[in-house]
PANULO-498456 format. One record per residue (C-alpha): residue in one letter; x negated, y, z negated; residue number from 1. Coordinates in nm, 3 decimals, decimal comma. Layout:
BEGIN
SITE  rest  east  north  up  nr
SITE  a  X  Y  Z  NUM
...
! end
This chain:
BEGIN
SITE  rest  east  north  up  nr
SITE  x  -11,903  11,095  -14,777  1
SITE  x  -11,787  11,460  -14,787  2
SITE  x  -11,427  11,567  -14,730  3
SITE  x  -11,512  11,744  -14,404  4
SITE  x  -11,692  11,439  -14,260  5
SITE  x  -11,402  11,217  -14,362  6
SITE  x  -11,155  11,459  -14,199  7
SITE  x  -11,366  11,474  -13,881  8
SITE  x  -11,390  11,095  -13,859  9
SITE  x  -11,013  11,058  -13,904  10
SITE  x  -10,952  11,333  -13,646  11
SITE  x  -11,168  11,151  -13,389  12
SITE  x  -10,991  10,820  -13,443  13
SITE  x  -10,643  10,975  -13,414  14
SITE  x  -10,747  11,166  -13,099  15
SITE  x  -10,883  10,847  -12,936  16
SITE  x  -10,558  10,672  -13,023  17
SITE  x  -10,359  10,953  -12,857  18
SITE  x  -10,568  10,919  -12,539  19
SITE  x  -10,528  10,541  -12,529  20
SITE  x  -10,148  10,562  -12,574  21
SITE  x  -10,113  10,886  -12,372  22
SITE  x  -9,933  11,042  -12,669  23
SITE  x  -9,917  11,400  -12,540  24
SITE  x  -9,712  11,544  -12,826  25
SITE  x  -9,949  11,425  -13,098  26
SITE  x  -10,249  11,517  -12,882  27
SITE  x  -10,127  11,875  -12,842  28
SITE  x  -10,083  11,901  -13,218  29
SITE  x  -10,442  11,790  -13,270  30
SITE  x  -10,558  12,039  -13,007  31
SITE  x  -10,381  12,322  -13,192  32
SITE  x  -10,559  12,223  -13,515  33
SITE  x  -10,888  12,212  -13,325  34
SITE  x  -10,841  12,556  -13,166  35
SITE  x  -10,759  12,711  -13,502  36
SITE  x  -11,111  12,607  -13,613  37
SITE  x  -10,976  12,378  -13,884  38
SITE  x  -11,207  12,116  -13,735  39
SITE  x  -11,566  12,204  -13,636  40
SITE  x  -11,587  12,253  -13,260  41
SITE  x  -11,807  12,029  -13,047  42
SITE  x  -11,848  11,940  -12,683  43
SITE  x  -11,770  11,579  -12,778  44
SITE  x  -11,421  11,666  -12,908  45
SITE  x  -11,356  11,916  -12,627  46
SITE  x  -11,431  11,642  -12,373  47
SITE  x  -11,171  11,418  -12,535  48
SITE  x  -10,904  11,686  -12,494  49
SITE  x  -10,999  11,719  -12,125  50
SITE  x  -10,965  11,341  -12,101  51
SITE  x  -10,626  11,343  -12,280  52
SITE  x  -10,469  11,597  -12,046  53
SITE  x  -10,627  11,432  -11,740  54
SITE  x  -10,478  11,094  -11,828  55
SITE  x  -10,140  11,261  -11,882  56
SITE  x  -10,163  11,414  -11,530  57
SITE  x  -10,169  11,771  -11,663  58
SITE  x  -10,448  11,898  -11,441  59
SITE  x  -10,396  12,268  -11,510  60
SITE  x  -10,403  12,210  -11,888  61
SITE  x  -10,707  11,982  -11,851  62
SITE  x  -10,887  12,250  -11,649  63
SITE  x  -10,796  12,508  -11,912  64
SITE  x  -10,940  12,282  -12,184  65
SITE  x  -11,254  12,249  -11,970  66
SITE  x  -11,284  12,630  -11,945  67
SITE  x  -11,252  12,655  -12,325  68
SITE  x  -11,546  12,418  -12,373  69
SITE  x  -11,841  12,635  -12,480  70
SITE  x  -12,114  12,403  -12,356  71
SITE  x  -11,968  12,161  -12,102  72
SITE  x  -12,190  11,863  -12,024  73
SITE  x  -12,188  11,613  -11,739  74
SITE  x  -11,912  11,411  -11,910  75
SITE  x  -11,691  11,724  -11,915  76
SITE  x  -11,736  11,767  -11,540  77
SITE  x  -11,695  11,396  -11,464  78
SITE  x  -11,362  11,374  -11,649  79
SITE  x  -11,222  11,664  -11,450  80
SITE  x  -11,368  11,547  -11,116  81
SITE  x  -11,208  11,204  -11,168  82
SITE  x  -10,872  11,363  -11,255  83
SITE  x  -10,862  11,577  -10,939  84
SITE  x  -10,986  11,287  -10,725  85
SITE  x  -10,709  11,065  -10,862  86
SITE  x  -10,452  11,323  -10,752  87
SITE  x  -10,610  11,341  -10,403  88
SITE  x  -10,728  11,699  -10,459  89
SITE  x  -11,066  11,611  -10,318  90
SITE  x  -11,168  11,968  -10,229  91
SITE  x  -11,130  12,075  -10,595  92
SITE  x  -11,315  11,763  -10,710  93
SITE  x  -11,602  11,844  -10,470  94
SITE  x  -11,615  12,207  -10,585  95
SITE  x  -11,652  12,091  -10,947  96
SITE  x  -11,910  11,828  -10,849  97
SITE  x  -12,124  12,096  -10,682  98
SITE  x  -12,124  12,293  -11,010  99
SITE  x  -12,271  12,006  -11,216  100
SITE  x  -12,631  12,105  -11,308  101
SITE  x  -12,752  11,743  -11,303  102
SITE  x  -12,491  11,501  -11,165  103
SITE  x  -12,536  11,146  -11,290  104
SITE  x  -12,445  10,804  -11,152  105
SITE  x  -12,082  10,836  -11,268  106
SITE  x  -12,051  11,174  -11,091  107
SITE  x  -12,167  11,030  -10,758  108
SITE  x  -11,970  10,706  -10,790  109
SITE  x  -11,649  10,894  -10,871  110
SITE  x  -11,673  11,119  -10,566  111
SITE  x  -11,795  10,843  -10,331  112
SITE  x  -11,497  10,627  -10,427  113
SITE  x  -11,264  10,926  -10,385  114
SITE  x  -11,392  10,980  -10,032  115
SITE  x  -11,368  10,605  -9,966  116
SITE  x  -11,003  10,600  -10,072  117
SITE  x  -10,932  10,875  -9,819  118
SITE  x  -11,129  10,711  -9,539  119
SITE  x  -11,381  10,996  -9,525  120
SITE  x  -11,680  10,789  -9,418  121
SITE  x  -11,919  11,076  -9,337  122
SITE  x  -11,879  11,252  -9,673  123
SITE  x  -11,925  10,928  -9,868  124
SITE  x  -12,238  10,840  -9,668  125
SITE  x  -12,374  11,191  -9,716  126
SITE  x  -12,348  11,153  -10,095  127
SITE  x  -12,505  10,808  -10,077  128
SITE  x  -12,796  10,949  -9,877  129
SITE  x  -12,833  11,229  -10,134  130
SITE  x  -12,853  10,971  -10,415  131
SITE  x  -13,129  10,785  -10,234  132
SITE  x  -13,325  11,105  -10,171  133
SITE  x  -13,297  11,190  -10,543  134
SITE  x  -13,413  10,836  -10,635  135
SITE  x  -13,106  10,814  -10,856  136
SITE  x  -13,043  10,470  -11,001  137
SITE  x  -12,746  10,304  -10,828  138
SITE  x  -12,521  10,017  -10,930  139
SITE  x  -12,276  9,775  -10,773  140
SITE  x  -11,994  10,029  -10,784  141
SITE  x  -12,201  10,264  -10,567  142
SITE  x  -12,243  10,000  -10,298  143
SITE  x  -11,885  9,873  -10,314  144
SITE  x  -11,761  10,233  -10,280  145
SITE  x  -11,977  10,301  -9,974  146
SITE  x  -11,875  9,968  -9,813  147
SITE  x  -11,511  10,066  -9,865  148
SITE  x  -11,582  10,404  -9,706  149
SITE  x  -11,727  10,226  -9,399  150
SITE  x  -11,389  10,049  -9,365  151
SITE  x  -11,354  10,030  -8,983  152
SITE  x  -11,719  10,046  -8,878  153
SITE  x  -11,854  9,691  -8,861  154
SITE  x  -12,202  9,816  -8,777  155
SITE  x  -12,221  10,027  -9,092  156
SITE  x  -12,078  9,746  -9,304  157
SITE  x  -12,352  9,513  -9,177  158
SITE  x  -12,616  9,776  -9,255  159
SITE  x  -12,483  9,818  -9,610  160
SITE  x  -12,474  9,438  -9,648  161
SITE  x  -12,841  9,418  -9,546  162
SITE  x  -12,935  9,705  -9,777  163
SITE  x  -12,748  9,544  -10,066  164
SITE  x  -12,943  9,220  -10,013  165
SITE  x  -13,277  9,404  -9,994  166
SITE  x  -13,194  9,607  -10,307  167
SITE  x  -13,063  9,311  -10,504  168
SITE  x  -12,711  9,453  -10,535  169
SITE  x  -12,554  9,164  -10,343  170
SITE  x  -12,549  8,979  -10,677  171
SITE  x  -12,271  9,213  -10,797  172
SITE  x  -11,930  9,052  -10,758  173
SITE  x  -11,776  9,394  -10,677  174
SITE  x  -12,011  9,430  -10,379  175
SITE  x  -11,932  9,081  -10,249  176
SITE  x  -11,559  9,143  -10,291  177
SITE  x  -11,582  9,463  -10,087  178
SITE  x  -11,780  9,289  -9,813  179
SITE  x  -11,530  9,003  -9,805  180
SITE  x  -11,237  9,243  -9,779  181
SITE  x  -11,374  9,463  -9,502  182
SITE  x  -11,523  9,187  -9,292  183
SITE  x  -11,177  9,033  -9,290  184
SITE  x  -11,000  9,361  -9,211  185
SITE  x  -11,229  9,406  -8,913  186
SITE  x  -11,149  9,061  -8,777  187
SITE  x  -11,466  8,877  -8,883  188
SITE  x  -11,305  8,603  -9,089  189
SITE  x  -11,606  8,373  -9,054  190
SITE  x  -11,830  8,633  -9,223  191
SITE  x  -11,572  8,684  -9,498  192
SITE  x  -11,565  8,306  -9,558  193
SITE  x  -11,945  8,301  -9,566  194
SITE  x  -11,951  8,571  -9,836  195
SITE  x  -11,681  8,392  -10,037  196
SITE  x  -11,851  8,051  -10,012  197
SITE  x  -12,187  8,207  -10,100  198
SITE  x  -12,054  8,347  -10,425  199
SITE  x  -12,014  8,009  -10,591  200
SITE  x  -11,745  7,902  -10,836  201
SITE  x  -11,923  8,059  -11,133  202
SITE  x  -11,942  8,409  -10,977  203
SITE  x  -11,596  8,449  -10,824  204
SITE  x  -11,340  8,647  -11,019  205
SITE  x  -10,966  8,692  -10,966  206
SITE  x  -11,033  8,971  -10,713  207
SITE  x  -11,252  8,737  -10,506  208
SITE  x  -10,983  8,469  -10,487  209
SITE  x  -10,706  8,721  -10,418  210
SITE  x  -10,912  8,892  -10,145  211
SITE  x  -10,980  8,562  -9,967  212
SITE  x  -10,612  8,464  -9,988  213
SITE  x  -10,521  8,799  -9,827  214
SITE  x  -10,793  8,747  -9,563  215
SITE  x  -10,640  8,416  -9,458  216
SITE  x  -10,298  8,579  -9,454  217
SITE  x  -10,418  8,862  -9,230  218
SITE  x  -10,545  8,606  -8,979  219
SITE  x  -10,224  8,402  -8,996  220
SITE  x  -10,399  8,109  -9,163  221
SITE  x  -10,118  8,038  -9,406  222
SITE  x  -10,215  7,678  -9,484  223
SITE  x  -10,568  7,780  -9,589  224
SITE  x  -10,427  8,065  -9,798  225
SITE  x  -10,189  7,836  -9,986  226
SITE  x  -10,460  7,571  -10,031  227
SITE  x  -10,685  7,838  -10,181  228
SITE  x  -10,403  7,951  -10,411  229
SITE  x  -10,356  7,594  -10,536  230
SITE  x  -10,731  7,558  -10,586  231
SITE  x  -10,732  7,882  -10,783  232
SITE  x  -10,454  7,751  -11,008  233
SITE  x  -10,639  7,420  -11,050  234
SITE  x  -10,953  7,609  -11,156  235
SITE  x  -10,755  7,761  -11,443  236
SITE  x  -10,743  8,121  -11,325  237
SITE  x  -10,453  8,322  -11,460  238
SITE  x  -10,195  8,395  -11,193  239
SITE  x  -10,129  8,766  -11,230  240
SITE  x  -9,942  9,028  -11,031  241
SITE  x  -10,234  9,074  -10,792  242
SITE  x  -10,242  8,702  -10,707  243
SITE  x  -9,869  8,696  -10,639  244
SITE  x  -9,899  9,009  -10,424  245
SITE  x  -10,184  8,845  -10,230  246
SITE  x  -9,982  8,530  -10,158  247
SITE  x  -9,684  8,741  -10,053  248
SITE  x  -9,911  8,921  -9,807  249
SITE  x  -9,988  8,582  -9,655  250
SITE  x  -9,618  8,506  -9,605  251
SITE  x  -9,564  8,853  -9,457  252
SITE  x  -9,845  8,807  -9,204  253
SITE  x  -9,722  8,460  -9,114  254
SITE  x  -9,356  8,576  -9,114  255
SITE  x  -9,271  8,276  -9,333  256
SITE  x  -8,949  8,373  -9,513  257
SITE  x  -8,887  8,039  -9,689  258
SITE  x  -9,224  8,048  -9,865  259
SITE  x  -9,172  8,413  -9,955  260
SITE  x  -8,837  8,331  -10,113  261
SITE  x  -9,000  8,066  -10,332  262
SITE  x  -9,262  8,313  -10,454  263
SITE  x  -8,994  8,575  -10,514  264
SITE  x  -8,828  8,327  -10,748  265
SITE  x  -9,166  8,261  -10,914  266
SITE  x  -9,222  8,636  -10,962  267
SITE  x  -8,882  8,668  -11,130  268
SITE  x  -8,962  8,379  -11,369  269
SITE  x  -9,299  8,533  -11,455  270
SITE  x  -9,148  8,880  -11,499  271
SITE  x  -9,362  9,040  -11,225  272
SITE  x  -9,078  9,112  -10,981  273
SITE  x  -9,044  9,470  -11,112  274
SITE  x  -9,417  9,534  -11,092  275
SITE  x  -9,539  9,784  -10,829  276
SITE  x  -9,789  9,550  -10,663  277
SITE  x  -9,558  9,250  -10,643  278
SITE  x  -9,261  9,472  -10,552  279
SITE  x  -9,452  9,620  -10,258  280
SITE  x  -9,539  9,270  -10,140  281
SITE  x  -9,176  9,160  -10,161  282
SITE  x  -9,052  9,467  -9,973  283
SITE  x  -9,309  9,410  -9,699  284
SITE  x  -9,233  9,038  -9,680  285
SITE  x  -8,858  9,086  -9,637  286
SITE  x  -8,913  9,365  -9,381  287
SITE  x  -9,149  9,156  -9,167  288
SITE  x  -8,976  8,820  -9,200  289
SITE  x  -8,646  8,932  -9,052  290
SITE  x  -8,443  8,920  -9,374  291
SITE  x  -8,321  9,276  -9,316  292
SITE  x  -8,403  9,596  -9,499  293
SITE  x  -8,105  9,546  -9,731  294
SITE  x  -8,309  9,284  -9,919  295
SITE  x  -8,611  9,516  -9,924  296
SITE  x  -8,390  9,792  -10,061  297
SITE  x  -8,265  9,568  -10,343  298
SITE  x  -8,624  9,497  -10,447  299
SITE  x  -8,712  9,867  -10,422  300
SITE  x  -8,428  9,967  -10,652  301
SITE  x  -8,533  9,710  -10,913  302
SITE  x  -8,889  9,841  -10,943  303
SITE  x  -8,951  10,060  -11,245  304
SITE  x  -9,076  10,403  -11,140  305
SITE  x  -9,178  10,340  -10,779  306
SITE  x  -9,522  10,476  -10,690  307
SITE  x  -9,652  10,613  -10,357  308
SITE  x  -9,750  10,266  -10,231  309
SITE  x  -9,398  10,133  -10,290  310
SITE  x  -9,245  10,432  -10,109  311
SITE  x  -9,487  10,389  -9,817  312
SITE  x  -9,396  10,021  -9,791  313
SITE  x  -9,028  10,110  -9,768  314
SITE  x  -9,090  10,376  -9,502  315
SITE  x  -9,307  10,130  -9,308  316
SITE  x  -9,038  9,862  -9,332  317
SITE  x  -8,775  10,093  -9,185  318
SITE  x  -9,013  10,213  -8,912  319
SITE  x  -9,099  9,853  -8,812  320
SITE  x  -8,727  9,790  -8,752  321
SITE  x  -8,690  10,040  -8,469  322
SITE  x  -8,314  10,067  -8,504  323
SITE  x  -8,371  10,193  -8,860  324
SITE  x  -8,613  10,472  -8,769  325
SITE  x  -8,367  10,740  -8,885  326
SITE  x  -8,362  10,569  -9,227  327
SITE  x  -8,744  10,574  -9,227  328
SITE  x  -8,748  10,953  -9,194  329
SITE  x  -8,478  10,989  -9,459  330
SITE  x  -8,682  10,766  -9,693  331
SITE  x  -8,984  10,992  -9,633  332
SITE  x  -8,777  11,295  -9,736  333
SITE  x  -8,642  11,113  -10,043  334
SITE  x  -9,002  11,041  -10,143  335
SITE  x  -9,087  11,410  -10,117  336
SITE  x  -8,782  11,507  -10,321  337
SITE  x  -8,894  11,256  -10,586  338
SITE  x  -9,215  11,457  -10,621  339
SITE  x  -9,464  11,234  -10,436  340
SITE  x  -9,728  11,386  -10,210  341
SITE  x  -9,745  11,203  -9,872  342
SITE  x  -10,078  11,044  -9,780  343
SITE  x  -10,212  10,931  -9,442  344
SITE  x  -10,013  10,607  -9,457  345
SITE  x  -9,690  10,801  -9,520  346
SITE  x  -9,751  11,018  -9,216  347
SITE  x  -9,847  10,729  -8,987  348
SITE  x  -9,521  10,548  -9,072  349
SITE  x  -9,307  10,863  -9,028  350
SITE  x  -9,476  10,955  -8,698  351
SITE  x  -9,421  10,597  -8,577  352
SITE  x  -9,050  10,639  -8,656  353
SITE  x  -9,042  10,961  -8,451  354
SITE  x  -9,204  10,768  -8,166  355
SITE  x  -8,936  10,498  -8,191  356
SITE  x  -8,669  10,769  -8,172  357
SITE  x  -8,842  10,940  -7,877  358
SITE  x  -8,817  11,260  -8,079  359
SITE  x  -9,122  11,481  -8,013  360
SITE  x  -8,956  11,774  -8,193  361
SITE  x  -8,947  11,580  -8,521  362
SITE  x  -9,294  11,446  -8,446  363
SITE  x  -9,422  11,803  -8,419  364
SITE  x  -9,269  11,884  -8,758  365
SITE  x  -9,461  11,596  -8,916  366
SITE  x  -9,773  11,705  -8,727  367
SITE  x  -9,744  12,051  -8,883  368
SITE  x  -9,674  11,902  -9,227  369
SITE  x  -9,980  11,675  -9,201  370
SITE  x  -10,199  11,975  -9,114  371
SITE  x  -10,073  12,162  -9,422  372
SITE  x  -10,114  11,862  -9,654  373
SITE  x  -10,411  11,753  -9,860  374
SITE  x  -10,514  11,469  -9,628  375
SITE  x  -10,831  11,540  -9,426  376
SITE  x  -10,758  11,725  -9,102  377
SITE  x  -10,968  11,468  -8,914  378
SITE  x  -10,789  11,162  -9,056  379
SITE  x  -10,821  10,940  -8,751  380
SITE  x  -10,524  10,714  -8,833  381
SITE  x  -10,284  11,009  -8,840  382
SITE  x  -10,429  11,157  -8,522  383
SITE  x  -10,402  10,820  -8,346  384
SITE  x  -10,036  10,794  -8,442  385
SITE  x  -9,975  11,146  -8,311  386
SITE  x  -10,150  11,078  -7,979  387
SITE  x  -9,943  10,762  -7,934  388
SITE  x  -9,621  10,944  -8,029  389
SITE  x  -9,676  11,236  -7,789  390
SITE  x  -9,771  10,997  -7,507  391
SITE  x  -9,470  10,771  -7,563  392
SITE  x  -9,234  11,068  -7,584  393
SITE  x  -9,354  11,201  -7,248  394
SITE  x  -9,546  11,498  -7,391  395
SITE  x  -9,882  11,417  -7,236  396
SITE  x  -10,001  11,777  -7,261  397
SITE  x  -9,995  11,779  -7,644  398
SITE  x  -10,136  11,424  -7,655  399
SITE  x  -10,428  11,539  -7,440  400
SITE  x  -10,486  11,856  -7,648  401
SITE  x  -10,497  11,657  -7,970  402
SITE  x  -10,719  11,390  -7,815  403
SITE  x  -10,980  11,647  -7,712  404
SITE  x  -10,965  11,824  -8,052  405
SITE  x  -11,023  11,503  -8,249  406
SITE  x  -11,375  11,493  -8,402  407
SITE  x  -11,399  11,116  -8,344  408
SITE  x  -11,226  10,849  -8,137  409
SITE  x  -11,193  10,475  -8,185  410
SITE  x  -11,050  10,192  -7,973  411
SITE  x  -10,694  10,268  -8,087  412
SITE  x  -10,730  10,633  -7,983  413
SITE  x  -10,854  10,542  -7,637  414
SITE  x  -10,589  10,272  -7,591  415
SITE  x  -10,317  10,524  -7,676  416
SITE  x  -10,432  10,795  -7,438  417
SITE  x  -10,509  10,547  -7,155  418
SITE  x  -10,155  10,407  -7,189  419
SITE  x  -10,024  10,764  -7,178  420
SITE  x  -10,218  10,845  -6,859  421
SITE  x  -10,105  10,517  -6,698  422
SITE  x  -9,743  10,591  -6,793  423
SITE  x  -9,766  10,929  -6,620  424
SITE  x  -9,950  10,798  -6,314  425
SITE  x  -10,276  10,982  -6,385  426
SITE  x  -10,519  10,721  -6,256  427
SITE  x  -10,850  10,908  -6,242  428
SITE  x  -10,860  11,020  -6,605  429
SITE  x  -10,735  10,679  -6,718  430
SITE  x  -11,023  10,511  -6,535  431
SITE  x  -11,278  10,758  -6,675  432
SITE  x  -11,167  10,678  -7,029  433
SITE  x  -11,168  10,306  -6,951  434
SITE  x  -11,530  10,337  -6,839  435
SITE  x  -11,611  10,527  -7,161  436
SITE  x  -11,473  10,235  -7,362  437
SITE  x  -11,684  9,987  -7,167  438
SITE  x  -11,993  10,205  -7,220  439
SITE  x  -11,918  10,225  -7,593  440
SITE  x  -11,879  9,848  -7,605  441
SITE  x  -12,221  9,809  -7,440  442
SITE  x  -12,374  9,998  -7,733  443
SITE  x  -12,231  9,763  -7,997  444
SITE  x  -12,346  9,419  -8,105  445
SITE  x  -12,208  9,109  -7,938  446
SITE  x  -11,983  9,010  -8,228  447
SITE  x  -11,844  9,362  -8,274  448
SITE  x  -11,781  9,381  -7,897  449
SITE  x  -11,595  9,051  -7,908  450
SITE  x  -11,375  9,180  -8,189  451
SITE  x  -11,297  9,507  -8,013  452
SITE  x  -11,210  9,336  -7,687  453
SITE  x  -11,017  9,055  -7,852  454
SITE  x  -10,783  9,301  -8,019  455
SITE  x  -10,653  9,509  -7,732  456
SITE  x  -10,824  9,407  -7,407  457
SITE  x  -10,490  9,292  -7,258  458
SITE  x  -10,355  9,648  -7,257  459
SITE  x  -10,671  9,777  -7,090  460
SITE  x  -10,651  9,505  -6,827  461
SITE  x  -10,285  9,583  -6,755  462
SITE  x  -10,361  9,956  -6,725  463
SITE  x  -10,648  9,878  -6,488  464
SITE  x  -10,423  9,646  -6,282  465
SITE  x  -10,150  9,908  -6,250  466
SITE  x  -10,400  10,156  -6,111  467
SITE  x  -10,542  9,926  -5,843  468
SITE  x  -10,239  9,734  -5,718  469
SITE  x  -9,939  9,834  -5,513  470
SITE  x  -9,605  9,919  -5,670  471
SITE  x  -9,398  9,610  -5,738  472
SITE  x  -9,686  9,361  -5,719  473
SITE  x  -9,692  9,109  -6,008  474
SITE  x  -9,988  9,116  -6,249  475
SITE  x  -10,165  8,821  -6,412  476
SITE  x  -10,387  8,884  -6,716  477
SITE  x  -10,593  8,589  -6,844  478
SITE  x  -10,789  8,573  -7,172  479
SITE  x  -10,925  8,306  -7,404  480
SITE  x  -10,755  8,427  -7,722  481
SITE  x  -10,392  8,444  -7,831  482
SITE  x  -10,212  8,767  -7,747  483
SITE  x  -10,143  8,983  -8,056  484
SITE  x  -9,806  9,131  -8,148  485
SITE  x  -9,917  9,486  -8,070  486
SITE  x  -10,023  9,392  -7,716  487
SITE  x  -9,707  9,180  -7,673  488
SITE  x  -9,489  9,486  -7,742  489
SITE  x  -9,708  9,718  -7,536  490
SITE  x  -9,701  9,494  -7,227  491
SITE  x  -9,326  9,449  -7,263  492
SITE  x  -9,288  9,830  -7,263  493
SITE  x  -9,528  9,876  -6,968  494
SITE  x  -9,345  9,606  -6,772  495
SITE  x  -9,018  9,792  -6,822  496
SITE  x  -9,159  10,135  -6,736  497
SITE  x  -9,359  10,022  -6,432  498
SITE  x  -9,087  9,780  -6,315  499
SITE  x  -9,349  9,506  -6,274  500
SITE  x  -9,356  9,134  -6,347  501
SITE  x  -9,655  9,082  -6,580  502
SITE  x  -9,790  8,746  -6,699  503
SITE  x  -10,035  8,756  -6,993  504
SITE  x  -10,190  8,411  -7,031  505
SITE  x  -10,442  8,224  -7,240  506
SITE  x  -10,590  7,879  -7,173  507
SITE  x  -10,286  7,676  -7,278  508
SITE  x  -9,992  7,910  -7,256  509
SITE  x  -9,868  8,238  -7,111  510
SITE  x  -9,621  8,513  -7,188  511
SITE  x  -9,407  8,622  -6,897  512
SITE  x  -9,255  8,971  -6,890  513
SITE  x  -9,004  9,056  -6,621  514
SITE  x  -8,913  9,424  -6,629  515
SITE  x  -8,980  9,435  -7,002  516
SITE  x  -8,787  9,121  -7,095  517
SITE  x  -8,989  8,813  -7,208  518
SITE  x  -8,891  8,469  -7,081  519
SITE  x  -8,637  8,268  -7,282  520
SITE  x  -8,889  8,095  -7,505  521
SITE  x  -9,142  8,378  -7,473  522
SITE  x  -9,390  8,116  -7,351  523
SITE  x  -9,444  7,927  -7,025  524
SITE  x  -9,704  7,650  -6,975  525
SITE  x  -10,005  7,731  -6,761  526
SITE  x  -10,256  7,449  -6,780  527
SITE  x  -10,430  7,238  -7,041  528
SITE  x  -10,803  7,204  -7,089  529
SITE  x  -10,909  6,839  -7,058  530
! end
């Protein structure tokens, strides 16, 4: 072996080691040697320097290294696209993607997943369609990325599920995990269970178990979640930070503080209490279970190098406790000063805090900041929060302007603007929108319609009742499902504003609101089914 080949082999090994350990100082030294032509140049080595700087979050330096590459190949582009996508600079990532002479599977998967993370369904589906037209070979990561991008559209998720089965990609555990997660998030727990049960013991991985535990937690099925956790332990799976975070989510959804405290102790014993994932779960659990934000703050301060998710969880915790909404906005500003770029979740929490404070002036500031930020201008979750904030703060004119400018609406959007119209006594437009919702429901499948109506139909019924009854008349709303917390709070608010006695009942029980104040136990008996 010649001296130069030995030197080149050693150089490659040291460079790979620098990338793996993110040793920037040593990596820069190697780059200097490389640029001085002491080592023969090659696209292979240039790509590794792009990768080094990307992993060290030095995007400008990584892009400079890319520009210095004489013959960049698809790997060169992919490394840079992934780096910009990771930092939520999706427009730069897309610009680079469009310059790739022949994008490969990794190129498409990287950008599809980037769009999915940002909730940009149309862009992700457009890329997926382009892949199919090019007859490009796909894999499980392609399908799981597109399913994630379909997040809130049950119809699209079902179509992707069918296509995955027809194409044979339903055998990928990543695809099944995505289906399980998003069926659950859209309220179809039975379908999520069917996917989980169909996987079989030999196929499920830790993500599958964790996702199903979270699914039970989201539907307040704490006993099933804990039983699944015990079964997972019995099967010999390693309990990692993701499992603990999943179980904590269950306690948060069920508002079960005692169980959460036990798992906090377990996380301390296992050393995961300072981990970002577990820390976020603990913060959320204490915030939702009534332990006070002081406990959440203690956990926050113990976490090593809080990331954006941890900050968002803290802001959300403050915003959920309405009397701490000022602290929520201060936490948002602290996050910015710490160098983190707000995402859609950050803005939704901050705008919710402005709504709690009845402060449209601060809400407008966050509206302007969101428009200037890197999040998509049509991010529906942020727009929904803004419509609700303007309506609640009495600024129906801006709520209406934003509503009509939004490129798409969902049930939450329509609920918010209908409530705003009802609050301001504008009956005709409220009814028109109500009819639009019913028409939209007629175009969906039966199960999707049931989910949409089960979530917020009480608010629609109350709005309809206010429009067609005389002032002061009591309202009775009857449904066959338990009233959710969001509708509980909304009806309480409407009762106070409209000065009406409102009873929202299900088959076995009812909630009585008298001028915004629930009855002593929050429940009164109605009748029992024999």
